[in-house]
C-alpha atoms as one frame of an Amber mdcrd trajectory, in Angstrom:
protein
   0.301   0.191   0.088   2.548   2.295   0.503   4.563   1.622  -2.504   1.541
   2.291  -4.536   1.024   5.790  -2.643   4.742   6.671  -3.104   4.793   5.626
  -6.750   1.430   7.959  -7.247   3.276  10.542  -5.745   5.857  10.383  -8.233
   3.626  10.061 -10.886   1.856  13.381  -9.638   5.567  15.086  -9.377   6.415
  13.909 -12.892   3.167  15.224 -14.683   3.478  18.286 -13.012   6.603  18.691
 -13.980   6.218  17.668 -17.387   3.440  20.318 -17.391   5.961  23.106 -16.548
   8.247  21.744 -19.314   5.382  22.329 -22.170   4.831  26.078 -20.727   8.270
  26.852 -20.675   8.548  25.269 -24.306   5.042  27.286 -25.610   6.339  30.275
 -23.756   9.936  29.961 -25.484   8.728  29.362 -29.278   6.121  32.272 -28.594
   9.516  34.386 -27.641  10.772  33.327 -30.667   7.745  34.053 -33.037   7.903
  37.282 -31.694  11.865  38.226 -31.763  12.371  36.833 -35.219   8.596  38.892
 -36.344  10.130  42.289 -34.526  13.388  41.606 -36.627  11.909  41.096 -39.784
   9.176  43.773 -39.378  11.575  46.434 -37.619  14.688  45.677 -40.582  16.795
  45.430 -37.984  19.557  43.724 -39.975  19.755  46.758 -42.219  19.116  48.903
 -39.084  23.635  48.840 -38.291  24.200  49.617 -41.774  22.441  52.912 -41.096
  24.967  53.697 -38.562  27.123  56.132 -39.319  30.199  56.372 -36.557  31.693
  59.682 -38.160  28.473  61.180 -37.272  28.505  59.628 -33.547  31.675  60.900
 -33.081  31.366  64.404 -34.218  28.173  64.661 -32.296  30.020  63.636 -28.994
  33.391  66.216 -29.840  30.549  69.099 -30.338  29.576  67.971 -26.393  33.626
  67.872 -24.489  35.178  70.280 -27.419  35.045  73.759 -29.431  36.096  74.665
 -32.386  37.205  77.869 -34.237  36.426  78.226 -38.324  39.289  80.070 -40.495
  37.892  80.774 -43.739  39.918  81.744 -47.322  38.178  82.906 -50.210  39.442
  81.913 -53.286  38.567  85.452 -54.991  40.173  87.509 -52.267  42.765  85.107
 -50.434  44.697  87.758 -48.483  41.388  88.142 -46.514  41.019  85.034 -43.747
  39.035  85.624 -40.977  38.730  83.688 -37.967  35.681  82.847 -35.967  34.560
  80.863 -32.835  32.329  78.505 -33.542  31.604  79.958 -37.131  29.377  82.569
 -35.294  28.993  85.816 -37.556  29.641  88.109 -34.338  32.514  86.341 -33.142
  35.420  87.423 -35.397  38.729  87.233 -33.896  39.991  90.789 -33.829  43.732
  89.531 -33.453  45.053  86.592 -34.579  44.835  83.506 -31.897  48.485  82.751
 -30.912  48.178  79.349 -33.020  47.852  81.472 -36.634  50.656  83.041 -38.194
  50.733  85.366 -40.868  53.778  85.364 -43.507  53.445  88.336 -45.745  57.189
  87.659 -47.415  55.568  84.913 -49.544  51.588  85.636 -48.939  50.631  82.504
 -46.911  48.916  82.169 -43.856  49.822  79.199 -41.501  46.995  77.313 -38.960
  48.988  75.134 -36.529  47.081  72.258 -34.438  49.139  70.851 -31.123  49.767
  67.651 -32.939  52.327  69.679 -35.389  50.358  69.115 -37.919  49.593  72.369
 -39.739  47.545  73.802 -43.171  49.113  76.445 -44.849  47.066  78.790 -47.340
  48.335  80.639 -50.063  46.597  81.883 -53.093  46.529  79.746 -55.254  46.557
  76.574 -53.634  46.032  75.099 -49.552  49.193  72.513 -48.013  48.782  70.308
 -45.713  52.384  69.713 -43.440  54.046  67.668 -40.758  50.760  65.540 -39.674
  51.728  62.378 -37.199  52.124  58.724 -39.255  51.398  61.362 -42.579  54.690
  60.621 -45.044  53.676  63.450 -47.761  52.287  66.596 -48.144  49.160  67.041
 -49.882  48.353  69.967 -51.847  44.815  71.330 -52.960  44.212  73.628 -55.910
  41.261  74.881 -58.396  41.542  73.685 -61.854  40.463  75.551 -64.627  36.767
  75.158 -64.095  36.990  76.196 -61.049  36.741  72.970 -59.101  38.959  71.802
 -56.407  41.013  68.781 -56.447  44.027  66.705 -54.832  47.270  67.725 -56.536
  49.041  64.444 -58.102  45.447  62.371 -57.278  43.532  63.497 -60.620  41.848
  60.557 -61.631  43.239  58.524 -58.905  40.961  59.410 -56.184  40.693  55.874
 -55.062  44.255  55.901 -54.022  43.606  58.829 -51.559  43.629  57.980 -47.514
  40.550  57.094 -46.050  40.416  60.173 -43.900  40.732  62.351 -47.185  37.424
  62.710 -49.552  37.426  64.168 -53.318  34.531  64.868 -54.888  33.733  66.742
 -58.219  32.798  69.933 -56.103  34.388  69.482 -52.541  37.385  67.792 -50.999
  37.154  66.956 -47.037  40.315  66.206 -45.169  40.289  64.623 -41.626  42.760
  63.535 -40.315  41.740  62.916 -37.145  38.787  64.212 -35.023  40.536  67.794
 -34.010  41.469  68.585 -37.436  39.425  69.502 -40.675  39.842  70.727 -44.390
  37.171  71.620 -46.350  38.152  72.772 -50.187  35.423  74.283 -52.309  35.114
  75.878 -55.510  34.469  79.117 -53.700  36.881  78.972 -50.516  38.958  76.961
 -48.003  37.388  76.145 -44.598  39.283  74.861 -41.736  37.918  73.720 -38.110
  40.550  73.753 -35.594  39.077  71.665 -32.207  40.131  72.266 -28.668  39.018
  70.540 -25.674  36.728  72.437 -23.067  34.022  74.889 -22.755  35.027  78.167
 -24.389  33.481  81.177 -22.860  31.567  79.513 -20.859  31.503  82.282 -17.770
  31.991  85.364 -19.842  31.342  85.907 -23.543  33.371  86.589 -26.557  32.607
  90.310 -26.116  32.480  90.967 -22.535  35.143  93.071 -20.477  35.714  89.980
 -18.493  36.618  87.395 -20.879  39.422  85.045 -20.075  38.881  85.118 -16.896
  37.624  81.544 -14.778  35.765  80.760 -11.857  38.146  81.854  -9.438  39.399
  84.572 -10.805  35.773  85.923 -11.100  35.281  84.948  -7.431  38.476  87.175
  -6.835  37.377  89.964  -8.816  33.726  90.481  -6.834  35.920  91.482  -3.676
  38.370  93.638  -5.292  37.869  97.299  -5.007  39.500  98.725  -7.707  36.711
  98.099 -10.405  36.678  97.310 -13.940  33.696  99.319 -14.777  33.735 102.636
 -12.767  30.066 102.484 -13.226  29.367  99.561 -11.763  30.709  97.417  -8.789
  32.605  94.328  -9.632  30.376  91.780  -7.920  27.246  93.317  -9.939  29.474
  92.900 -12.996  30.524  89.291 -12.637  26.841  88.572 -12.211  25.788  90.806
 -15.291  28.202  89.360 -17.648  27.784  85.479 -16.102  23.956  85.839 -16.533
  24.186  87.751 -19.856  26.609  85.610 -21.450  25.122  85.445 -25.586  26.845
  82.453 -26.163  25.427  79.921 -22.940  22.577  82.089 -22.396  23.040  81.447
 -18.487  19.936  83.745 -17.356  17.749  82.053 -19.762  18.387  78.889 -19.160
  18.827  79.186 -15.409  15.004  80.951 -15.760  13.793  77.745 -17.620  15.271
  75.566 -15.036  12.940  77.267 -12.568  10.244  76.983 -14.645  10.596  73.360
 -14.818  11.114  73.000 -11.329   8.387  74.896 -10.579   5.817  72.517 -12.986
   7.191  69.552 -10.899   6.489  71.038  -7.710   3.350  72.389  -8.104   2.241
  69.389 -10.426   3.125  67.053  -7.562   1.429  69.122  -5.030  -2.142  69.397
  -6.534  -2.099  65.794  -7.098  -1.316  64.938  -3.905  -3.668  67.156  -2.253
  -6.422  65.987  -4.727  -5.375  62.310  -4.922  -5.575  61.649  -0.950  -9.107
  63.156  -0.122 -10.404  60.965  -3.329  -8.311  58.291  -2.487 -10.371  57.862
   0.756 -13.790  57.992  -0.915 -12.863  55.170  -3.511 -11.551  53.101  -0.599
 -14.462  50.354   0.571 -13.560  50.304   4.275 -14.092  54.109   4.035 -17.176
  54.767   1.739 -20.256  52.410   1.799 -21.485  53.286  -1.079 -20.288  50.950
  -4.060 -21.060  53.598  -6.773 -19.180  56.357  -5.633 -16.421  53.876  -5.114
 -16.862  52.776  -8.602 -17.336  55.996 -10.321 -13.407  57.303  -8.518 -11.837
  53.949  -9.332 -12.746  54.440 -13.215 -11.665  57.988 -12.677  -8.379  57.334
 -11.676  -8.090  54.728 -14.358  -8.946  57.816 -16.779  -6.317  60.603 -15.552
  -3.588  57.600 -15.468  -4.876  55.659 -18.216  -4.065  58.962 -20.724  -0.384
  59.216 -20.765   1.127  62.580 -19.441   2.697  63.936 -23.053  -1.018  63.494
 -23.963  -2.836  65.801 -21.562  -0.168  68.366 -22.107  -1.092  68.554 -25.519
  -4.759  68.658 -24.411  -4.154  71.409 -22.191  -1.483  73.295 -24.777  -4.351
  73.396 -27.067  -6.395  75.186 -23.733  -4.014  77.320 -21.852  -0.972  77.733
 -25.028   2.503  77.421 -23.827   3.405  77.910 -20.290   3.536  76.782 -17.192
  -0.382  75.924 -16.567   0.487  73.415 -19.265   3.191  71.634 -17.548   1.366
  71.934 -14.238  -2.100  70.472 -15.224  -0.464  67.463 -17.111   2.000  66.773
 -14.160  -1.848  66.831 -11.533  -3.724  65.282 -13.958  -1.760  62.203 -14.762
  -0.487  61.964 -11.090  -3.783  62.246  -9.081  -4.879  59.244 -10.963  -1.866
  57.169  -9.623  -1.577  58.354  -5.849  -5.372  57.905  -5.894  -5.336  54.577
  -6.787  -2.063  53.478  -4.527  -3.678  55.824  -1.505  -6.790  54.055  -1.607
  -5.405  50.666  -2.163  -3.244  51.735   1.285  -6.128  52.640   3.320  -8.162
  49.565   1.993  -5.254  47.517   3.540  -4.658  49.525   6.998  -5.108  47.376
  10.286  -8.728  47.642  11.381  -7.633  47.359  14.954  -6.579  51.167  15.341
  -9.562  52.673  13.578 -11.624  50.432  16.373  -9.729  51.914  19.192 -10.361
  55.250  18.241 -13.947  54.323  17.575 -14.276  53.066  20.918 -13.691  56.252
  22.574 -16.358  57.644  20.782 -15.064  59.577  18.181 -16.789  60.495  14.868
 -16.073  59.123  11.663 -13.747  62.116  10.591 -11.398  61.262  13.800 -11.388
  57.414  13.473  -9.933  58.449  10.166  -7.274  61.019  11.543  -5.784  59.158
  13.997  -6.734  55.562  12.924  -5.987  55.259   9.431  -3.691  58.388   8.099
  -0.751  57.432  10.701  -0.848  54.282   9.124  -0.747  55.328   5.076   1.601
  58.746   6.092   4.862  57.030   5.397   4.023  55.310   2.735   1.923  58.857
   0.979   5.060  60.740   1.887   7.193  58.340  -0.165   5.462  57.666  -3.126
   4.214  61.518  -3.301   8.061  62.642  -2.779   9.486  59.965  -5.131   6.550
  61.363  -7.868   8.291  64.797  -7.304  11.603  63.536  -8.302  10.413  61.957
 -11.412   8.048  64.455 -12.295  10.975  66.892 -12.810  12.419  64.574 -15.773
   8.776  64.387 -16.816   8.554  68.098 -17.009  11.471  68.221 -19.375   9.866
  66.167 -21.944   6.699  67.883 -21.747   8.257  71.241 -22.038   9.434  70.084
 -25.178   6.250  69.174 -26.679   5.482  72.976 -26.305   4.981  73.641 -22.296
   7.939  75.879 -22.030  10.929  75.565 -19.271  14.188  73.710 -20.051  12.584
  71.205 -22.398  11.702  73.556 -25.215  15.526  75.377 -25.204  17.030  71.690
 -24.529  14.670  70.714 -27.802  15.832  73.860 -29.579  19.639  73.593 -29.155
  19.197  69.387 -30.053  17.150  70.849 -33.677  20.085  73.175 -34.534  22.748
  70.514 -34.839  25.505  72.480 -33.779  24.814  73.191 -29.741  25.175  70.233
 -28.437  27.902  71.497 -25.804  24.580  73.782 -24.792  22.742  70.541 -24.725
  25.227  68.680 -22.774  25.152  71.891 -20.185  21.109  71.562 -20.006  21.391
  68.003 -19.309  23.887  68.011 -16.739  21.466  70.997 -15.133  18.271  68.608
 -15.166  20.517  65.721 -13.727  21.893  68.122 -10.802  18.803  69.101 -10.276
  17.276  65.473  -9.923  19.987  64.855  -7.569  19.241  67.359  -5.585  15.227
  66.909  -5.052  16.375  63.173  -4.279  18.556  63.840  -1.278  16.454  66.522
   0.117  13.108  64.437  -0.522  14.872  61.363   1.636  15.739  63.958   4.293
  12.231  65.716   4.415  10.867  61.955   4.335  12.764  61.078   7.088  12.163
  64.114   8.991   8.362  63.782   8.364   7.987  60.395   9.436  10.083  60.685
  12.491  13.596  58.027  11.096  16.525  59.585  12.561  19.504  59.583  10.070
  22.234  57.548  10.966  25.458  59.144  11.953
């Protein structure tokens, strides 16, 4: 009899084991079908072919470096101008140390940190002394005004991989930090250097060239740079009014983004908590009210925050109200659901103890339920505040304003990637600060002491 029972147990275990194996096989098969379908539908094999590593490297280079443009027109080869980032207002009045004009042979030398040189002549451009390049290259215009590489006419396929010659353009890129473009009308050199140049003070500022420590020292120096204004005000004004980095605009937009997140989360918390009580079955006996509020929460959080922002964008236009209400509507639905479930899961004994003292319903909820859900409510609200700071950037890019709109504008130019990085760092720092402050605030409100 015992052997029969043991055998039955073994058979049952084997049957259950085989069932699990069948489920795993079916699940694996469905996953493989989905994966193969996704690869075919999204054409993933050809996606890698579209990857352009040169564009990616240029994108990254513009984030952490700056460049100067040196341009020569073939019609007027003696007139060579040097501009920061190619800006029409940022033309150097005095030649930088790396640019040497030689009037004797009518040449202009552009020097690079690796020892390489591009030399402009009235009828040609020479490339000299670059590392690991054993021959000099000369670029000219033919009788039809088309650029070419001297000695490689008809043999363009023999040019190095970092040089490309077409009918209307010759492009030379020996490394990321040097670039030469020869056209039929002009020659342009891009000279890259690491760092965010003119970050503190812009091109035309009287404080140009001064760093952060120099500016701090100058603020407390009694000898005024401008007799009409104190050094302290001068430093602050010149920093905020920087025409290249636009600190005043960016910082104000960051404040707008933080206001969107804070006010939106605050409204959601203030509205969501009372509605959560009405939606909890252990507080509200009427099922119709609970059903209505539950569906309201579903609608508010079921419509994505971006969709709400587009709706309010039509209602209020660009501005803070659009972002605030988009965040408030979405988080009211989310916090209302979370808090109503937390209320339903509270211990009944606390409420019954308050009720036994003769307290009314309001006091029962105040002292029997709220102390139990308060830690959850505070934690969730502060978490959504941190999350909404990031969401406010996206909403801003959709038209609500704030730093998101400036972020998108800088990204769409294709040239201001260093400004994109600057704003991304600001958002990151803001999120980190909010996370730190919200953790301390949560401990303070809940009554948890910091461990030293």
